[in-house]
C-alpha positions in Angstrom: -75.9 186.9 64.6 -77.4 189.0 67.1 -75.9 188.9 70.5 -78.1 187.2 73.2 -77.9 187.4 77.0 -75.1 184.9 77.2 -73.0 186.8 74.8 -73.6 190.0 76.6 -72.7 188.4 80.0 -69.5 187.2 78.3 -68.8 190.7 76.9 -68.8 192.0 80.5 -65.7 189.8 81.0 -63.8 191.2 78.0 -61.5 194.2 77.6 -60.1 195.0 74.1 -58.6 197.9 72.2 -59.8 199.8 69.1 -57.6 199.2 66.0 -56.9 202.8 65.4 -57.5 206.3 66.7 -61.2 206.3 65.8 -63.8 203.6 65.9 -64.7 201.6 62.8 -68.3 200.7 62.0 -67.9 197.0 63.0 -66.3 198.2 66.3 -69.3 200.3 66.9 -71.7 197.5 66.5 -69.6 195.2 68.8 -69.6 197.7 71.5 -73.4 198.4 71.0 -74.1 194.7 71.2 -72.3 194.5 74.5 -69.6 192.1 73.2 -66.7 194.1 74.6 -67.6 195.7 77.9 -64.2 197.3 78.6 -61.5 199.1 76.6 -57.8 199.0 76.9 -55.9 201.6 74.9 -52.5 201.2 73.1 -50.3 203.8 71.2 -52.3 203.6 67.9 -55.3 204.8 70.0 -53.5 207.5 71.8 -52.3 210.3 69.4 -53.1 213.3 71.6 -55.1 214.2 74.6 -57.9 215.7 72.5 -58.1 212.7 70.1 -58.1 210.0 72.9 -60.8 211.9 74.8 -62.9 212.0 71.7 -62.3 208.3 71.2 -63.5 207.4 74.7 -66.6 209.7 74.4 -67.5 207.9 71.2 -67.0 204.6 72.7 -69.0 205.3 75.7 -72.0 206.6 73.6 -72.3 203.0 72.0 -71.8 200.9 75.2 -75.0 199.7 76.9 -73.4 200.4 80.3 -70.1 202.1 81.4 -67.0 200.0 81.3 -63.5 200.2 82.5 -60.7 201.9 80.6 -57.2 200.7 81.1 -53.7 201.1 79.7 -50.2 199.6 79.9 -48.2 202.4 81.5 -45.5 201.2 83.7 -42.7 203.9 83.1 -39.6 203.4 80.9 -40.0 201.2 77.9 -43.7 200.4 78.4 -45.3 203.7 78.7 -48.1 203.5 76.2 -49.8 206.7 77.3 -46.6 208.8 77.1 -48.1 211.2 74.4 -50.9 212.0 76.8 -49.3 212.0 80.3 -45.6 211.9 79.7 -43.1 209.1 80.7 -41.8 208.2 84.1 -38.4 206.6 84.6 -38.3 202.8 84.2 -39.1 200.7 87.4 -35.5 199.4 87.5 -34.1 203.1 87.4 -36.4 203.8 90.3 -35.2 200.6 92.1 -31.6 201.7 91.5 -32.4 205.1 93.1 -33.4 203.2 96.1 -36.1 205.7 97.4 -39.6 204.3 97.7 -41.0 207.8 98.3 -39.6 208.8 94.9 -41.3 205.9 93.3 -44.6 206.7 95.0 -44.3 210.4 93.9 -43.7 209.3 90.2 -46.7 207.0 90.3 -49.0 209.5 92.0 -48.1 212.0 89.4 -48.7 209.5 86.5 -51.9 208.2 88.1 -53.4 211.7 88.5 -52.7 212.3 84.8 -54.0 209.1 83.7 -57.3 209.6 85.7 -57.7 213.1 84.2 -57.3 211.5 80.8 -60.1 209.1 81.4 -58.4 205.9 82.5 -59.6 203.9 85.5 -56.8 201.3 85.8 -53.1 201.0 85.0 -51.6 197.7 84.2 -48.6 198.3 86.5 -46.6 197.8 88.6 -44.6 194.7 87.5 -43.8 192.8 90.8 -41.6 190.3 88.9 -38.2 189.7 90.4 -35.5 189.8 87.7 -33.4 186.7 88.2 -29.8 186.6 87.1 -29.8 185.9 83.4 -33.6 186.0 83.5 -36.3 187.5 81.4 -35.4 189.9 78.6 -39.1 190.6 78.2 -39.3 191.9 81.7 -35.8 193.4 82.2 -36.0 197.0 83.4 -39.8 196.6 83.7 -38.9 195.1 87.1 -37.7 197.1 90.0 -34.8 194.8 90.3 -33.5 191.3 91.3 -33.9 191.4 95.1 -37.4 190.3 96.3 -37.6 192.7 99.2 -36.6 195.7 97.0 -39.3 194.8 94.5 -41.9 194.3 97.2 -40.9 197.8 98.8 -41.0 199.8 95.6 -44.0 197.8 94.1 -46.1 198.7 97.2 -44.9 202.3 96.9 -46.1 202.3 93.3 -49.5 201.0 94.2 -49.9 203.7 96.9 -48.9 206.3 94.4 -51.4 205.1 91.7 -54.2 204.9 94.3 -53.4 208.4 95.5 -53.5 209.6 91.9 -56.9 208.1 91.3 -56.5 204.8 89.4 -56.5 201.2 90.2 -53.3 199.3 89.7 -53.1 195.9 88.2 -50.1 194.1 89.7 -48.4 191.6 87.3 -47.3 189.1 86.2 -48.5 186.5 88.7 -46.9 184.2 89.9 -43.8 185.8 88.4 -42.3 186.2 85.0 -38.7 187.4 85.9 -37.0 184.0 86.1 -37.6 182.8 82.7 -35.6 183.7 79.5 -38.4 182.9 76.9 -40.9 185.7 75.9 -44.4 184.6 76.5 -45.4 186.7 73.4 -43.6 184.1 71.2 -43.8 180.8 73.2 -44.8 179.3 76.5 -41.9 179.9 79.1 -41.4 177.3 81.8 -40.0 178.1 85.2 -38.5 174.8 86.7 -37.4 176.2 90.0 -38.6 174.6 93.3 -41.6 175.8 95.2 -39.3 176.8 98.1 -37.1 178.9 95.8 -40.1 180.5 94.2 -41.7 181.2 97.7 -38.5 183.0 98.7 -38.2 185.1 95.6 -41.0 185.5 93.0 -44.0 185.1 95.4 -42.8 187.4 98.1 -43.7 190.8 96.4 -47.2 189.5 95.6 -47.7 188.1 99.1 -46.6 191.4 100.7 -48.8 193.5 98.4 -51.9 191.5 99.1 -51.2 191.5 102.9 -50.9 195.3 102.9 -54.3 195.6 101.2 -55.4 197.8 98.3 -54.8 195.1 95.6 -57.9 195.3 93.4 -56.7 193.2 90.4 -53.9 190.8 89.6 -52.8 190.0 86.0 -51.9 186.3 85.6 -48.8 185.3 83.5 -48.6 183.0 80.5 -45.9 181.0 82.2 -45.8 177.3 83.0 -44.6 176.7 86.7 -44.6 173.0 87.4 -43.8 173.6 91.1 -47.1 175.4 91.5 -49.1 172.7 89.8 -49.4 173.9 86.2 -47.7 170.9 84.7 -45.0 171.4 82.0 -47.2 172.7 79.2 -50.0 174.7 80.7 -49.7 178.5 81.6 -50.6 179.8 85.0 -53.4 181.7 83.2 -55.2 178.5 82.7 -54.2 176.8 85.9 -56.7 176.3 88.8 -53.8 175.4 90.9 -52.2 178.8 90.4 -55.4 181.0 90.3 -57.7 179.3 92.8 -55.3 177.5 95.2 -52.2 179.7 95.3 -53.6 183.1 94.5 -57.0 183.1 96.2 -56.8 180.3 98.9 -53.1 180.6 100.0 -52.6 184.4 99.5 -56.2 185.4 100.3 -56.8 187.5 97.1 -60.4 188.5 96.6 -60.2 190.9 93.7 -60.3 190.6 89.9 -58.0 188.1 88.1 -57.0 189.5 84.6 -55.5 187.5 81.8 -52.4 188.8 80.0 -53.2 189.3 76.3 -55.1 186.1 75.1 -53.3 186.3 71.6 -49.8 185.8 73.0 -48.4 182.4 72.0 -47.8 181.6 75.7 -51.6 181.2 76.2 -52.8 179.6 73.0 -56.3 181.2 72.7 -59.1 179.2 71.1 -60.5 176.5 73.4 -58.1 177.6 76.2 -60.2 180.6 76.9 -62.8 178.3 78.4 -60.1 176.6 80.3 -58.8 179.9 81.7 -62.3 180.9 82.7 -62.7 177.5 84.5 -59.4 178.1 86.2 -60.5 181.5 87.7 -59.8 184.2 85.1 -62.4 187.1 85.5 -61.4 189.6 82.9 -60.0 188.5 79.5 -57.8 191.0 77.8 -57.3 191.1 74.0 -54.2 193.0 72.9 -55.3 193.0 69.2 -58.7 194.6 68.6 -62.4 195.0 69.5 -63.1 192.4 66.8 -60.7 189.9 68.6 -62.4 190.8 71.9 -65.8 190.1 70.4 -64.6 186.7 69.3 -63.6 185.9 72.9 -67.0 187.0 74.0 -68.8 184.8 71.4 -66.8 181.9 72.5 -67.5 182.3 76.1 -71.1 183.1 75.2 -71.5 179.8 73.4 -69.9 177.9 76.3 -72.4 179.6 78.7 -75.4 179.0 76.5 -74.5 175.3 76.2 -73.8 174.9 80.0 -70.1 174.0 79.4 -69.0 176.7 81.9 -70.4 177.8 85.2 -73.0 180.6 84.7 -73.2 181.6 88.3 -69.4 182.0 88.4 -69.6 184.3 85.3 -72.1 186.5 87.1 -69.8 186.7 90.0 -66.9 187.6 87.8 -68.9 190.3 86.2 -70.1 191.7 89.6 -66.5 191.7 90.7 -65.4 193.7 87.7 -68.2 196.1 88.1 -67.1 196.8 91.7 -63.7 197.9 90.2 -65.5 200.7 88.3 -67.6 201.7 91.3 -64.6 201.9 93.6 -62.2 203.8 91.4 -60.3 206.1 93.9 -61.1 209.8 93.7 -58.8 211.7 91.5 -55.8 213.1 93.1 -54.5 216.7 92.7 -52.4 216.9 89.6 -48.8 217.4 90.8 -45.6 218.1 88.9 -43.5 215.0 88.2 -40.5 214.8 90.6 -37.9 215.7 88.0 -34.4 216.8 88.6 -33.3 213.6 90.3 -32.4 211.4 87.3 -28.8 210.8 88.4 -30.0 209.1 91.6 -31.0 206.0 89.5 -27.8 205.8 87.5 -25.6 203.1 88.9 -21.8 202.7 88.5 -20.2 199.2 88.3 -16.4 198.9 88.2 -13.2 198.6 90.1 -11.7 201.4 92.2 -12.9 205.0 92.5 -14.4 206.7 89.3 -12.3 209.4 87.8 -14.6 212.0 85.9 -13.6 212.7 82.3 -11.9 216.1 83.0 -9.0 216.0 80.4 -8.0 214.7 77.1 -10.0 214.1 73.8 -13.3 212.4 74.4 -15.4 210.5 71.9 -18.9 209.3 72.7 -20.2 206.5 70.5 -24.0 206.0 71.2 -26.9 204.1 69.5 -29.5 206.0 67.6 -32.4 203.8 68.6 -33.5 200.6 70.2 -34.5 198.0 67.8 -36.3 194.6 68.0 -39.9 193.8 68.8 -40.2 197.2 70.6 -38.4 199.9 68.7 -37.8 203.4 69.9 -35.5 206.3 69.0 -33.0 207.8 71.6 -32.8 211.6 71.9 -29.1 212.8 72.3 -29.7 216.4 72.1 -28.8 217.2 75.7 -25.6 215.1 75.7 -24.5 216.4 72.4 -24.8 220.0 73.7 -22.7 219.1 76.8 -20.0 217.3 74.7 -19.9 220.3 72.2 -18.8 222.6 75.1 -15.6 220.6 75.5 -12.5 221.1 73.3 -11.5 218.0 71.5 -14.8 216.0 72.2 -17.3 214.6 69.8 -20.4 212.5 69.9 -21.2 210.1 67.1 -24.1 207.6 66.7 -24.6 204.2 65.1 -27.5 202.0 64.1 -28.9 199.5 66.5 -27.0 196.6 64.8 -24.1 198.1 63.0 -22.4 196.3 60.1 -18.7 195.4 60.0 -17.7 198.4 57.8 -19.3 200.8 60.3 -17.7 199.1 63.2 -14.3 199.4 61.5 -14.9 203.1 60.8 -15.8 203.8 64.5 -12.8 201.9 65.7 -10.5 203.9 63.4 -12.0 207.2 64.7 -11.8 206.0 68.3 -8.1 205.5 68.1 -7.6 209.2 67.8 -9.2 209.9 71.3 -7.9 209.5 74.8 -11.3 208.4 76.3 -14.3 206.5 74.8 -17.7 206.3 76.1 -19.7 203.6 74.5 -23.4 203.4 74.9 -25.1 199.9 74.4 -28.7 199.1 74.2 -30.8 195.8 74.0 -33.5 193.9 75.7 -31.5 190.9 76.9 -28.3 190.3 74.8 -26.9 193.0 72.5 -27.2 192.5 68.7 -24.1 191.2 67.0 -23.0 194.6 65.7 -22.9 196.0 69.3 -21.1 193.1 70.7 -18.4 193.3 67.9 -18.1 197.1 68.6 -17.5 196.4 72.3 -15.1 193.6 71.7 -12.9 195.8 69.2 -12.9 198.8 71.6 -11.8 196.6 74.6 -8.7 195.6 72.5 -8.0 199.3 71.4 -6.3 200.3 74.7 -8.0 203.7 75.1 -9.8 204.4 78.4 -13.2 202.7 77.8 -16.4 203.6 79.8 -19.2 201.5 78.7 -22.9 202.3 79.6 -25.9 200.1 79.4 -28.8 202.3 78.4 -31.5 199.6 79.2 -31.0 195.9 80.4 -27.9 195.8 82.6 -27.1 192.0 82.5 -25.0 191.9 79.2 -22.7 194.6 80.3 -22.4 193.2 83.9 -21.1 189.9 82.5 -18.4 191.8 80.7 -16.8 192.9 84.1 -15.2 195.9 82.8 -13.1 198.2 84.9 -15.5 201.2 84.3 -19.2 200.9 83.4 -22.5 202.6 84.2 -26.1 201.5 84.0 -28.9 204.0 83.4 -31.8 201.3 83.1 -33.6 203.9 81.0 -33.2 206.2 77.9 -35.4 209.1 78.6 -33.8 212.3 77.4 -33.4 213.6 81.0 -31.7 210.3 82.0 -29.2 210.6 79.2 -28.4 214.1 80.0 -28.0 213.2 83.6 -25.5 210.5 82.6 -23.2 212.9 80.7 -23.4 215.4 83.5 -22.1 212.7 85.8 -19.4 211.5 83.4 -18.2 215.1 83.0 -18.1 215.8 86.7 -21.1 218.1 86.8 -22.9 216.0 89.3 -22.7 212.7 91.1 -24.6 209.5 90.4 -26.4 207.9 93.4 -27.7 204.6 92.2 -26.8 201.1 93.2 -27.3 198.0 91.1 -30.7 196.7 92.2 -29.9 193.1 91.3 -28.9 190.2 93.5 -25.4 188.8 94.0 -23.7 191.8 92.4 
């Protein structure tokens, strides 16, 4: 069925990704029909700078009018344009470094590179406050667990992106850091009181909006009864959150963006209409242009039949159009502020740390992060540092090692004076890593444990000696071992509350 004026109006409210590195024929027709007005690119679309530029040129040739191009690129784990513009340290690593100027420099550098690659907006920074025992899906994507620290670094990040030449989309309003459930899998519910939420989760968003320059806010698929969602409705479909809290109470006038509609925390289907009525301006599909076109068809039908407000749809489209017209001028390309990785590595333990300067050393480290987001770890730098020391070795294990592999590592560890154990997970460690840590604790050697991503599980162990990197970039891993081997000092502090 040919797209009519209502479908095309709805398409101006939709952002979606191609399925691959080039457009398919159906995707070309959907763009030509105006069913998807804006693009968001993910790793399958971003193989190289040349390829992604060609993809964007082709997409623009089919669009009736220019649209926005966005990307999830927060630094650390969620760095979907890393092949094109590189990867910044994770937000929590920067929070641990404690220098807002460094945060701004990194975001300015990344923003300028994103703009040069054809992007207009970056879905960052996360202004979520990571509560103790809170969200594994947020974790190191947050600057930390202290509201004022998150506010300080979040606003620095926004300034950096703006100086680089891209709009930032702050997220996930009204806060995703206090719930354990993953909104990709189910609808989380935050049962804290309005007073507690105002003191913590709301503060970074309030400060950012008051400072100015917030052009877009992403709304979370989280139920927050204290803000009027009820127990089973996401904030992304709640007029109490979007209209009353965000627009009326906080005074936000920019674009309200949905998190990915296909996430289980939203529900999709008829809830798209409810989200529109609640105040969403721009609907994001995380799946495909075809999925985005279905959202546009659904909204177009509702507009055609008068089930949703046509004038409000025009206002949303105009609001989104202003984003494209007001993209900041591209900033000068600057070198990333490298060479300061150790500033974001935090030590946690009792007494003064004694560098590993004598005796046999065994480093036991994971080869990769597993789970929903999987990624390899590059140990080339640390391996070279360890190889220079007599009686030292570095061995690796799979993300969730079996009992036989754990037993083998324990036997080998018994021959060394000091053991460095790297642990990695989003939230709790997998069973094999927990078993390995438990067995090493009983072995009696000097044990230095290192969390390479989320710090919470290792903090709960309360070991005499532990470190937290909040990140596993090659530069960070090498800085960790330079610190352990007394080549340089760490400067980070745990950016979490009540520690």
